[in-house]
Kinemage of the C-alpha trace (Angstrom):
@kinemage 1
@onewidth
@group {chain A} dominant
@subgroup {mainchain}
@vectorlist {calphas} color= white
{ca met a 1} P 18.491 10.028 10.006
{ca thr a 2} L 17.101 6.693 8.850
{ca asp a 3} L 17.155 5.878 5.126
{ca ile a 4} L 13.469 4.912 5.003
{ca ile a 5} L 10.962 7.733 4.635
{ca leu a 6} L 7.296 6.749 4.591
{ca his a 7} L 4.755 9.221 3.237
{ca his a 8} L 1.431 8.189 4.770
{ca tyr a 9} L -1.412 9.239 7.030
{ca pro a 10} L -2.628 7.467 10.180
{ca ala a 11} L -6.001 6.182 8.914
{ca ser a 12} L -4.660 4.750 5.635
{ca pro a 13} L -5.233 0.966 5.547
{ca phe a 14} L -2.568 0.378 2.902
{ca ser a 15} L -0.088 2.395 4.964
{ca glu a 16} L -0.885 0.190 7.943
{ca lys a 17} L 0.424 -2.817 6.002
{ca val a 18} L 3.758 -1.061 5.551
{ca arg a 19} L 3.864 0.124 9.159
{ca leu a 20} L 3.337 -3.458 10.353
{ca met a 21} L 6.067 -4.722 8.005
{ca leu a 22} L 8.425 -2.130 9.475
{ca gly a 23} L 7.492 -3.409 12.920
{ca ile a 24} L 8.057 -7.057 12.039
{ca lys a 25} L 11.510 -6.220 10.699
{ca gly a 26} L 12.287 -3.884 13.610
{ca leu a 27} L 13.278 -1.025 11.310
{ca ala a 28} L 13.798 2.657 11.993
{ca trp a 29} L 11.933 4.986 9.662
{ca ala a 30} L 10.988 8.605 9.183
{ca ser a 31} L 7.314 9.512 9.060
{ca val a 32} L 6.000 12.218 6.727
{ca val a 33} L 2.279 12.648 7.264
{ca gln a 34} L 0.662 13.689 3.999
{ca pro a 35} L -2.833 15.167 3.536
{ca val a 36} L -5.695 12.673 3.248
{ca ile a 37} L -7.082 14.493 0.203
{ca met a 38} L -5.633 16.657 -2.540
{ca pro a 39} L -3.762 18.952 -2.852
{ca lys a 40} L -0.542 17.254 -1.805
{ca pro a 41} L 2.075 19.859 -2.725
{ca asp a 42} L 5.033 18.071 -1.126
{ca leu a 43} L 4.182 14.624 -2.503
{ca ile a 44} L 3.430 15.255 -6.175
{ca pro a 45} L 6.929 16.683 -6.910
{ca leu a 46} L 8.356 13.340 -5.780
{ca thr a 47} L 5.888 11.132 -7.645
{ca gly a 48} L 5.313 13.011 -10.873
{ca gly a 49} L 1.541 12.979 -10.433
{ca tyr a 50} L 0.905 9.782 -8.488
{ca arg a 51} L -1.313 10.754 -5.543
{ca arg a 52} L -2.091 7.511 -3.735
{ca ile a 53} L -0.769 6.691 -0.276
{ca pro a 54} L 1.547 5.192 0.905
{ca val a 55} L 4.742 6.206 -0.870
{ca met a 56} L 8.158 5.135 0.379
{ca gln a 57} L 11.220 7.240 -0.337
{ca ile a 58} L 14.810 6.108 0.038
{ca gly a 59} L 17.027 8.941 -1.142
{ca ala a 60} L 16.028 9.718 -4.733
{ca asp a 61} L 14.226 6.399 -5.205
{ca val a 62} L 10.460 6.623 -4.743
{ca tyr a 63} L 8.310 3.513 -4.358
{ca cys a 64} L 4.629 3.941 -5.242
{ca asp a 65} L 2.041 1.408 -4.004
{ca ser a 66} L 2.247 -0.799 -0.917
{ca gln a 67} L 2.971 -3.857 -3.088
{ca val a 68} L 6.322 -2.588 -4.345
{ca ile a 69} L 7.104 -1.004 -0.961
{ca leu a 70} L 6.724 -4.341 0.815
{ca ala a 71} L 8.795 -6.084 -1.866
{ca glu a 72} L 11.580 -3.522 -1.544
{ca leu a 73} L 11.645 -3.772 2.240
{ca glu a 74} L 11.960 -7.542 1.928
{ca arg a 75} L 14.770 -7.144 -0.625
{ca arg a 76} L 16.775 -4.623 1.370
{ca tyr a 77} L 16.127 -6.102 4.812
{ca pro a 78} L 15.755 -9.878 4.344
{ca asn a 79} L 15.952 -10.767 8.019
{ca pro a 80} L 13.549 -11.755 9.349
{ca ser a 81} L 12.142 -13.182 6.142
{ca val a 82} L 8.479 -12.278 5.664
{ca val a 83} L 7.529 -13.338 2.119
{ca thr a 84} L 6.876 -17.071 1.730
{ca gly a 85} L 5.109 -19.357 -0.718
{ca ala a 86} L 2.136 -17.838 -2.517
{ca asp a 87} L 2.001 -14.774 -0.258
{ca trp a 88} L 1.819 -12.321 -3.161
{ca ala a 89} L -1.392 -13.960 -4.377
{ca val a 90} L -2.857 -13.595 -0.883
{ca asn a 91} L -1.751 -9.960 -0.881
{ca leu a 92} L -3.568 -9.256 -4.152
{ca trp a 93} L -6.747 -10.915 -2.850
{ca ala a 94} L -6.635 -8.832 0.332
{ca asp a 95} L -5.869 -5.626 -1.596
{ca arg a 96} L -8.720 -6.005 -4.046
{ca ile a 97} L -11.452 -8.530 -3.266
{ca trp a 98} L -11.495 -8.285 0.523
{ca phe a 99} L -10.768 -4.550 0.425
{ca gln a 100} L -13.845 -3.905 -1.730
{ca ala a 101} L -15.983 -5.750 0.801
{ca ser a 102} L -14.421 -3.643 3.552
{ca val a 103} L -15.242 -0.442 1.658
{ca ala a 104} L -18.937 -1.343 1.463
{ca val a 105} L -19.083 -2.519 5.081
{ca ile a 106} L -17.300 0.530 6.479
{ca phe a 107} L -18.892 3.284 4.428
{ca gly a 108} L -22.277 1.645 4.621
{ca glu a 109} L -21.886 2.212 8.355
{ca ile a 110} L -20.165 5.636 8.548
{ca gly a 111} L -20.831 7.120 5.108
{ca asp a 112} L -23.325 9.708 6.355
{ca ser a 113} L -20.635 11.301 8.530
{ca ile a 114} L -18.003 11.593 5.778
{ca pro a 115} L -17.051 15.224 4.955
{ca ala a 116} L -18.159 16.416 1.530
{ca glu a 117} L -14.544 17.284 0.658
{ca phe a 118} L -13.461 13.701 1.281
{ca ala a 119} L -16.276 12.308 -0.857
{ca ala a 120} L -15.455 14.693 -3.708
{ca asp a 121} L -11.770 13.762 -3.542
{ca arg a 122} L -12.511 10.042 -3.643
{ca glu a 123} L -14.802 10.548 -6.631
{ca lys a 124} L -11.899 12.111 -8.526
{ca leu a 125} L -9.598 9.331 -7.364
{ca ser a 126} L -11.906 6.492 -8.402
{ca gly a 127} L -13.594 8.104 -11.408
{ca arg a 128} L -17.049 7.188 -10.153
{ca pro a 129} L -19.577 8.627 -7.656
{ca phe a 130} L -18.965 8.215 -3.943
{ca asp a 131} L -22.433 6.731 -3.524
{ca val a 132} L -23.194 6.231 0.160
{ca ala a 133} L -26.702 4.963 -0.603
{ca ala a 134} L -25.279 2.283 -2.884
{ca met a 135} L -22.750 1.238 -0.259
{ca lys a 136} L -25.487 1.015 2.356
{ca ala a 137} L -27.497 -1.150 -0.027
{ca ala a 138} L -24.475 -3.372 -0.681
{ca ala a 139} L -23.422 -3.728 2.956
{ca pro a 140} L -25.928 -6.488 3.890
{ca phe a 141} L -24.533 -8.595 1.048
{ca met a 142} L -20.886 -7.713 1.679
{ca lys a 143} L -20.960 -8.457 5.406
{ca pro a 144} L -21.365 -12.228 4.850
{ca gln a 145} L -18.557 -12.082 2.288
{ca trp a 146} L -16.335 -10.197 4.739
{ca arg a 147} L -17.023 -12.744 7.473
{ca ala a 148} L -16.319 -15.609 5.078
{ca tyr a 149} L -12.918 -14.094 4.274
{ca ala a 150} L -12.199 -13.752 7.993
{ca ala a 151} L -13.221 -17.386 8.447
{ca trp a 152} L -10.360 -18.355 6.144
{ca leu a 153} L -8.055 -16.686 8.649
{ca glu a 154} L -9.690 -18.505 11.529
{ca asp a 155} L -9.172 -21.836 9.775
{ca gly a 156} L -5.639 -20.907 8.696
{ca leu a 157} L -4.659 -20.214 12.293
{ca gly a 158} L -5.598 -23.697 13.463
{ca arg a 159} L -2.029 -24.983 13.726
{ca ser a 160} L 0.131 -21.938 14.393
{ca asp a 161} L 0.152 -18.426 15.796
{ca phe a 162} L 0.417 -16.837 12.348
{ca leu a 163} L -0.701 -17.681 8.841
{ca gly a 164} L 2.949 -18.142 7.881
{ca gly a 165} L 3.713 -20.428 10.823
{ca ala a 166} L 5.539 -19.497 14.013
{ca thr a 167} L 6.398 -16.004 12.741
{ca pro a 168} L 4.415 -13.460 10.696
{ca ser a 169} L 4.452 -13.675 6.910
{ca leu a 170} L 3.241 -11.380 4.148
{ca ala a 171} L -0.077 -13.243 4.284
{ca asp a 172} L -0.503 -11.974 7.847
{ca val a 173} L 0.426 -8.438 6.810
{ca ala a 174} L -2.042 -8.526 3.911
{ca ala a 175} L -4.943 -9.900 5.926
{ca trp a 176} L -4.225 -7.556 8.826
{ca met a 177} L -5.068 -4.523 6.693
{ca asn a 178} L -8.780 -5.332 6.435
{ca ile a 179} L -9.104 -6.508 10.031
{ca trp a 180} L -7.342 -3.377 11.301
{ca trp a 181} L -9.195 -0.924 9.068
{ca thr a 182} L -12.656 -2.280 9.772
{ca gly a 183} L -11.925 -2.441 13.484
{ca ala a 184} L -10.680 1.148 13.513
{ca ala a 185} L -13.412 2.667 11.337
{ca ala a 186} L -16.448 0.565 12.335
{ca pro a 187} L -15.572 -1.294 15.543
{ca thr a 188} L -19.098 -2.460 16.360
{ca val a 189} L -19.494 -4.040 12.931
{ca ala a 190} L -16.046 -5.622 13.159
{ca asp a 191} L -16.946 -7.200 16.499
{ca glu a 192} L -20.141 -8.623 14.995
{ca leu a 193} L -18.372 -10.052 11.963
{ca leu a 194} L -15.583 -11.617 14.042
{ca ala a 195} L -17.921 -13.142 16.627
{ca gly a 196} L -16.785 -16.626 17.579
{ca phe a 197} L -13.432 -16.319 15.820
{ca asp a 198} L -11.287 -16.738 18.918
{ca arg a 199} L -8.081 -17.586 17.060
{ca thr a 200} L -8.447 -14.478 14.896
{ca his a 201} L -8.959 -12.301 17.971
{ca ala a 202} L -5.765 -13.698 19.518
{ca trp a 203} L -3.907 -13.266 16.206
{ca arg a 204} L -5.081 -9.644 16.053
{ca asp a 205} L -3.683 -9.021 19.524
{ca arg a 206} L -0.347 -10.586 18.587
{ca leu a 207} L 0.013 -8.435 15.482
{ca arg a 208} L -1.033 -5.283 17.308
{ca ala a 209} L 1.649 -5.968 19.928
{ca ile a 210} L 4.387 -6.008 17.251
{ca gly a 211} L 4.055 -2.276 16.729
{ca his a 212} L 5.452 -0.163 13.904
{ca gly a 213} L 9.202 -0.240 14.420
{ca arg a 214} L 11.166 2.843 15.421
{ca arg a 215} L 9.424 5.921 14.060
{ca gln a 216} L 10.626 9.506 14.000
{ca asp a 217} L 8.748 12.450 12.518
{ca leu a 218} L 10.090 14.337 9.512
{ca ala a 219} L 8.861 17.502 7.818
{ca ser a 220} L 7.825 17.083 4.194
{ca ala a 221} L 10.229 19.836 3.122
{ca asp a 222} L 13.089 17.868 4.660
{ca ala a 223} L 12.069 14.773 2.700
{ca leu a 224} L 12.246 16.797 -0.509
{ca ala a 225} L 15.712 18.013 0.494
{ca val a 226} L 16.815 14.387 0.949
{ca ala a 227} L 15.710 13.586 -2.598
{ca ala a 228} L 17.464 16.651 -4.001
{ca ser a 229} L 20.776 15.664 -2.438
{ca ala a 230} L 20.648 11.982 -3.445
{ca thr a 231} L 21.331 9.915 -6.553
{ca pro a 232} L 19.028 7.038 -7.560
{ca ile a 233} L 20.296 3.482 -7.367
{ca ala a 234} L 21.991 2.212 -10.540
{ca gly a 235} L 22.564 -1.145 -12.150
{ca leu a 236} L 18.952 -2.324 -12.478
{ca glu a 237} L 18.511 -5.017 -15.117
{ca ser a 238} L 15.372 -5.744 -17.114
{ca asp a 239} L 13.612 -9.043 -17.737
{ca pro a 240} L 14.671 -9.833 -21.337
{ca asp a 241} L 11.416 -11.707 -21.900
{ca asp a 242} L 9.056 -8.964 -20.732
{ca pro a 243} L 6.184 -8.845 -23.251
{ca ser a 244} L 6.071 -5.042 -23.403
{ca gly a 245} L 8.976 -4.919 -25.830
{ca leu a 246} L 10.230 -1.732 -24.176
{ca lys a 247} L 13.912 -1.215 -23.554
{ca ala a 248} L 15.920 0.922 -21.155
{ca gly a 249} L 15.835 4.549 -22.270
{ca asp a 250} L 12.471 4.312 -24.035
{ca ala a 251} L 9.886 6.962 -23.181
{ca ala a 252} L 7.215 5.227 -21.120
{ca ile a 253} L 4.047 5.827 -19.123
{ca val a 254} L 2.677 3.807 -16.212
{ca his a 255} L -0.634 4.040 -14.381
{ca ala a 256} L -2.689 1.933 -12.004
{ca asp a 257} L -5.334 -0.284 -13.572
{ca asp a 258} L -7.980 0.025 -10.847
{ca tyr a 259} L -8.277 3.575 -9.459
{ca gly a 260} L -6.086 6.624 -9.077
{ca arg a 261} L -4.997 6.197 -12.691
{ca asp a 262} L -2.920 9.370 -12.849
{ca pro a 263} L -0.197 8.649 -15.419
{ca ile a 264} L 3.493 8.812 -14.572
{ca ala a 265} L 5.783 9.568 -17.499
{ca gly a 266} L 9.522 9.111 -17.744
{ca ala a 267} L 12.357 7.187 -19.344
{ca leu a 268} L 12.317 3.460 -18.705
{ca val a 269} L 15.163 2.383 -16.444
{ca ala a 270} L 14.163 -1.260 -16.085
{ca val a 271} L 11.180 -3.576 -16.202
{ca thr a 272} L 11.434 -6.789 -14.191
{ca arg a 273} L 9.007 -9.559 -13.321
{ca asp a 274} L 7.716 -7.607 -10.341
{ca arg a 275} L 8.221 -3.889 -11.037
{ca val a 276} L 8.673 -1.022 -13.463
{ca thr a 277} L 11.253 1.711 -12.826
{ca leu a 278} L 11.101 5.072 -14.590
{ca ala a 279} L 13.528 8.008 -14.423
{ca arg a 280} L 12.053 11.480 -14.504
{ca glu a 281} L 13.467 14.972 -14.267
{ca ala a 282} L 11.899 16.561 -11.199
{ca gly a 283} L 13.052 20.180 -11.392
{ca asp a 284} L 14.960 21.239 -8.309
{ca leu a 285} L 14.890 17.666 -7.039
{ca gly a 286} L 16.999 16.429 -9.931
{ca val a 287} L 16.508 12.914 -11.302
{ca ile a 288} L 14.048 10.707 -9.430
{ca his a 289} L 13.567 6.991 -9.997
{ca leu a 290} L 9.947 5.915 -9.595
{ca his a 291} L 9.191 2.267 -8.888
{ca val a 292} L 5.699 0.753 -9.342
{ca pro a 293} L 4.506 -2.867 -9.307
{ca arg a 294} L 4.223 -4.869 -12.517
{ca val a 295} L 0.980 -6.425 -11.257
{ca gly a 296} L -1.864 -3.927 -11.137
{ca tyr a 297} L -0.206 -1.328 -13.363
{ca val a 298} L -0.245 -0.680 -17.103
{ca leu a 299} L 3.021 0.093 -18.914
{ca thr a 300} L 2.873 1.707 -22.354
{ca arg a 301} L 5.246 3.481 -24.680
{ca gly a 302} L 5.384 7.236 -24.002
């Protein structure tokens, strides 16, 4: 069985970023399809309470958030290289600013057909009402913003097939998420907003043709068994200048700073410039190392 286990679901836009990265690198991976809404009984034991998707598992190491997943894939599988220049800044823009425009555009279009259970779950996840009327009201203002973001892609593709040059970069992966999600969830609106963007249409076709690597299905119970039989990676070193002041072994808590702020508690293993790693006792699963990004997450003493 492949080492990479991705916990995801098909319609997840953040999972699509990871699936494309797996395709670009030509990797084999095991797919565990998790529920779209809570409860997630075979995910929470791995994550200690973190409920967002995607989650990548390699043995007893669990990577929460697409940002740290993409970084770990680049670290473990450097060829072909995907991360270049200021790609991480582009990734954060696509994850937050463009994504929020996509939310308003998509749910302003399809919000009336969303199941009540989904809306209730997303209210708990975000901590605010899932207000379809507000999204409909915002959509006319967000559509021009969305198109302006896409225009940056159109201009960026003026000299090469991809934003990173002759081959795809993380900037392509990041931007792809919003193009893919809007096209899948609200195709008519996506066509309207991409009208006249011929280079972006061709770029979309090129990325779609890459695929998702070599996927095999895996039962969630089997993924838990993998964690139980594995030992987390050792030898991680901390950034000595990290401003938190926390040291390895300190009790610590991390949570996202935007939504889905469920806290994860454990003993600090390491804190580097790009991630936080906690160790937690996970019952029958033994010791799990949880990895989250430094950017977009809050680290405090436990």
